[in-house]
C-alpha positions in Angstrom: 18.2 -87.5 -15.6 21.2 -85.6 -16.4 19.3 -84.2 -19.5 16.2 -83.4 -17.6 18.4 -81.5 -14.8 19.9 -79.7 -17.8 16.5 -78.7 -19.2 15.2 -77.5 -15.8 18.4 -75.3 -15.4 17.9 -73.9 -18.9 14.3 -73.0 -18.0 15.3 -71.4 -14.8 17.9 -69.2 -16.9 15.4 -68.2 -19.3 12.7 -67.4 -16.8 15.4 -65.3 -14.9 16.0 -63.5 -18.3 12.4 -63.1 -18.9 11.9 -61.6 -15.4 14.9 -59.2 -15.9 13.5 -58.0 -19.1 10.1 -57.5 -17.7 11.6 -55.3 -14.9 13.4 -53.2 -17.3 10.3 -52.6 -19.3 8.4 -51.8 -16.2 11.0 -49.3 -14.8 11.0 -47.7 -18.5 7.5 -47.4 -18.4 7.5 -45.8 -14.9 10.1 -43.3 -16.1 8.0 -42.5 -19.2 4.9 -41.9 -16.8 6.8 -39.5 -14.6 8.3 -37.6 -17.4 4.9 -36.9 -18.9 3.5 -35.8 -15.6 6.5 -33.4 -15.2 5.8 -32.2 -18.9 2.3 -31.8 -18.0 3.0 -29.7 -14.8 5.5 -27.5 -16.9 2.9 -26.9 -19.5 0.3 -26.0 -16.8 2.8 -23.7 -15.2 3.7 -22.1 -18.3 0.0 -21.6 -19.3 -0.3 -19.5 -16.0 2.9 -17.6 -16.5 4.5 -19.5 -13.6 1.7 -18.1 -11.2 1.6 -19.5 -7.7 -1.6 -20.3 -5.7 -2.8 -17.4 -3.6 -2.0 -19.5 -0.5 1.7 -19.9 -1.5 2.1 -16.0 -2.0 3.5 -13.9 0.9 3.4 -10.2 0.8 5.1 -7.9 3.2 4.7 -4.1 4.0 7.2 -1.8 5.3 6.2 1.4 7.0 7.9 4.8 7.1 8.7 6.3 10.5 5.2 7.0 11.3 4.6 3.4 12.1 1.6 1.1 11.5 -0.7 2.8 14.1 -0.2 6.3 12.6 -4.1 6.6 12.4 -3.2 7.6 8.5 -1.1 6.7 5.7 0.7 3.5 7.1 -2.3 2.3 9.0 -4.5 2.5 5.9 -1.9 0.6 3.7 -1.8 -2.1 6.3 -5.6 -2.3 6.5 -5.8 -2.9 2.9 -3.0 -5.6 3.0 -5.0 -7.4 6.0 -8.0 -7.3 4.0 -6.2 -9.0 1.1 -4.9 -11.6 3.4 -8.4 -12.3 4.8 -10.4 -12.2 1.4 -7.6 -13.6 -1.1 -5.9 -16.0 1.1 -2.3 -14.7 0.9 0.1 -14.5 3.9 0.5 -10.9 4.9 3.0 -9.2 7.3 4.6 -5.9 8.1 7.7 -4.3 9.6 7.8 -1.0 11.1 10.8 1.5 10.6 11.7 3.5 13.7 14.2 5.6 11.7 15.3 5.9 8.1 18.1 3.4 8.9 15.5 0.6 9.2 14.3 0.7 5.6 17.2 -1.1 4.2 17.3 -4.0 7.0 13.6 -4.4 6.9 13.6 -4.8 3.1 16.5 -7.6 3.5 14.3 -9.4 5.9 11.6 -9.9 3.6 13.8 -10.7 0.8 15.8 -13.3 2.9 12.3 -14.9 3.7 11.4 -15.1 0.0 8.3 -12.7 -0.1 6.9 -12.5 -3.5 5.7 -8.8 -3.2 7.2 -6.2 -0.9 5.2 -2.9 -0.4 7.1 0.2 0.5 4.8 3.0 2.4 5.9 6.3 1.2 8.6 8.1 -0.9 11.1 8.0 1.9 11.6 4.3 1.2 12.5 5.2 -2.5 16.3 4.6 -2.3 16.0 1.3 -0.4 13.3 0.1 -2.6 15.4 0.7 -5.7 18.4 -0.9 -4.4 16.7 -4.0 -3.4 14.7 -4.1 -6.8 18.0 -3.9 -8.8 19.6 -6.6 -6.7 16.5 -8.9 -6.7 15.0 -8.7 -10.1 12.8 -11.8 -9.4 11.1 -10.1 -6.5 8.2 -7.9 -7.1 8.0 -4.4 -5.3 5.4 -1.7 -5.0 6.0 1.8 -3.7 3.3 4.2 -2.5 3.7 7.9 -3.5 6.9 7.7 -5.4 7.4 7.3 -9.4 11.2 7.7 -9.8 12.1 4.1 -9.8 12.0 2.7 -13.5 12.6 -0.8 -13.2 10.3 -3.6 -14.6 9.8 -5.4 -11.1 8.6 -2.0 -9.3 5.1 -0.8 -9.4 4.5 2.9 -8.3 1.1 3.5 -6.6 0.4 7.4 -7.2 -2.5 9.4 -6.0 -4.0 12.9 -7.2 -3.8 14.0 -3.8 -4.5 17.4 -4.9 -7.9 16.5 -5.9 -8.9 15.3 -2.4 -7.2 18.2 -0.7 -9.1 20.7 -3.0 -12.3 19.2 -1.8 -11.5 19.4 1.9 -10.1 23.2 1.2 -13.4 23.9 -0.5 -15.2 22.5 2.7 -13.1 24.6 4.8 -13.4 27.8 2.9 -17.2 27.6 3.0 -17.2 26.5 6.8 -14.7 29.1 8.4 -16.3 31.9 10.6 -13.0 33.6 10.8 -11.8 33.6 7.1 -8.6 32.3 8.4 -7.6 28.6 8.1 -4.3 26.4 8.7 -2.3 23.6 7.4 0.5 21.6 8.8 2.6 19.6 6.5 4.9 16.7 7.4 7.7 17.6 4.9 7.8 20.0 2.0 8.6 18.2 -1.4 6.8 17.8 -4.7 4.5 14.9 -3.2 3.4 16.8 -0.1 3.3 20.1 -1.7 0.3 18.6 -3.9 -1.7 18.6 -0.6 -0.8 22.1 0.0 -1.5 23.4 -3.5 -5.1 21.6 -3.4 -6.1 22.9 -0.1 -5.3 26.5 -1.0 -6.9 26.2 -4.4 -10.1 24.7 -3.0 -10.1 27.1 -0.1 -9.7 30.3 -2.4 -12.0 29.1 -5.0 -14.9 28.7 -2.1 -13.9 31.9 -0.5 -11.6 34.5 -2.2 -11.2 36.5 1.2 -9.6 33.5 3.1 -6.2 33.6 4.7 -4.3 30.2 4.5 -1.4 29.6 7.1 0.9 26.9 6.4 3.7 25.4 8.6 6.3 22.5 7.9 6.8 20.1 10.8 9.7 18.3 9.0 8.7 15.2 10.3 5.8 12.4 10.1 6.5 11.0 13.5 6.6 14.1 15.9 2.9 14.8 17.3 4.5 17.3 19.9 5.7 19.5 17.0 2.3 19.1 15.1 0.2 20.2 18.1 2.7 23.1 18.7 2.3 24.3 15.1 -1.6 24.0 15.1 -1.6 26.0 18.3 0.3 28.6 16.8 -2.0 28.9 13.8 -5.0 28.9 16.0 -3.6 31.7 18.1 -3.2 33.6 14.9 -6.9 33.2 14.2 -7.4 29.9 12.3 -10.5 28.0 13.3 -9.9 25.0 10.8 -6.5 23.3 10.6 -5.7 20.7 7.9 -2.8 18.3 8.5 -1.0 16.1 6.0 1.7 14.8 8.4 1.3 11.2 9.3 1.7 10.6 13.1 2.6 14.3 13.5 -0.9 15.2 12.5 -2.2 13.3 15.5 -0.8 16.2 17.6 -2.7 18.7 15.3 -6.0 17.0 16.0 -5.3 17.0 19.7 -4.6 20.8 19.6 -7.8 21.5 17.5 -9.8 19.4 20.1 -8.5 21.3 23.1 -9.0 24.6 21.4 -12.7 23.8 20.2 -12.0 24.4 16.5 -12.1 22.0 13.6 -9.3 19.7 12.3 -9.2 17.9 9.0 -7.8 14.5 8.7 -5.7 13.1 5.9 -5.4 9.7 4.0 -8.1 7.8 5.8 -11.4 8.7 7.7 -10.0 10.1 10.9 -13.2 11.2 12.5 -12.9 8.3 14.9 -9.9 10.0 16.3 -11.9 13.0 17.7 -15.8 12.9 16.4 -16.6 16.3 17.5 -13.3 17.9 16.0 -12.6 16.3 12.7 -14.7 18.1 10.1 -13.7 15.9 7.3 -10.5 14.0 5.9 -8.8 14.2 2.6 -8.7 10.5 1.8 -6.2 8.7 -0.4 -7.4 5.2 -0.7 -4.1 3.4 -0.3 -5.9 0.5 1.2 -7.6 0.0 -2.2 -4.4 0.5 -4.0 -2.7 -2.2 -2.0 -5.5 -4.6 -2.2 -5.5 -4.2 -5.9 -1.6 -4.8 -6.4 -2.2 -8.1 -4.5 -4.9 -9.0 -6.6 -2.9 -8.4 -9.7 -0.1 -10.4 -8.2 -2.5 -13.4 -7.8 -3.9 -12.9 -11.3 -0.2 -12.6 -12.8 -1.0 -9.1 -14.1 1.1 -6.9 -11.9 3.6 -4.9 -14.0 6.1 -2.4 -13.4 5.3 1.2 -13.9 3.2 3.8 -12.6 -0.6 3.3 -11.7 -2.4 6.6 -10.6 -5.5 6.7 -8.6 -7.9 9.8 -8.9 -11.2 11.1 -7.9 -12.8 9.4 -10.9 -11.5 6.0 -10.1 -12.4 6.1 -6.4 -8.6 6.7 -5.6 -9.2 10.1 -3.6 -12.3 11.7 -2.1 -13.5 13.3 1.1 -14.4 11.1 4.1 -18.0 9.4 4.2 -18.6 10.8 7.6 -19.9 14.1 7.2 -22.1 14.8 10.4 -20.3 18.1 11.2 -20.6 19.4 7.6 -23.8 21.4 6.7 -26.1 20.3 4.0 -25.5 23.3 1.7 -21.7 22.7 1.9 -22.1 19.1 1.1 -24.3 20.0 -1.9 -21.7 22.5 -3.0 -18.8 19.8 -2.7 -20.8 17.3 -4.7 -21.2 19.9 -7.4 -17.2 20.7 -7.6 -16.5 16.9 -7.8 
């Protein structure tokens, strides 16, 4: 009886030992499986250069002082980003800048919220973009109309604005009845002067006898000044006024509408603002450039450096709405294209 009891006790100990060994083996197997899964995920991640799914990406846009409803530059940029959100499945958002002082805190807001790509609309945001990009090398940035930032995480989206403005200048030169046209620019600097140079060159090539008036509003957000300057040019004989001035340009269009002369829009097709007044528009397809940047972010091919969009690439053009332009002028413009 005592021996049997000892044997039973021994068998229990052996069974317990076997169970313990079995549990250790099971845990080791589980740990091995988890490790393989992690390695596999790591390999998959490495094979796609660490790219996220589109639905996990967040892209933010920061406007200049013209605001997102400027009917021009900022609005077109946001429309491109909205389209990317709808078609590509990314999360999109924008922050408006009421003054220059808003650029930096707007940038910091998107950085704090871990946005994957931050798009700055316009060269006025260059300093804030550079500072943010230097401090956050793992975040990607894109800036429209500025090529001064030489950092691997900043993509500059540039446009041959002089090509689009040449075409509308050509239209103006062939359409004017007074041989006198006007131009209101938001700022005078290298980028904005491309608009003026192209406009003058196109107008003079089309009509060597033409006079071109130019005024600088020194603001992209002052429609009252835009209207005042357009009125001054109209008083001095201009029967067509081109504006490259953001929200300031809305005042130019209003002045032309009230005076019964033609206006020329900028950046997007602005004919909807005043269908019987806006003769044409010098389009910069910032919407397409923004959309393309998001697509490249998804594909993992978005790189730092300068990307230039011109007429040949569909980056600039005159507006498709041409009801106010005569057929012979349209044919002439198609030829110079």
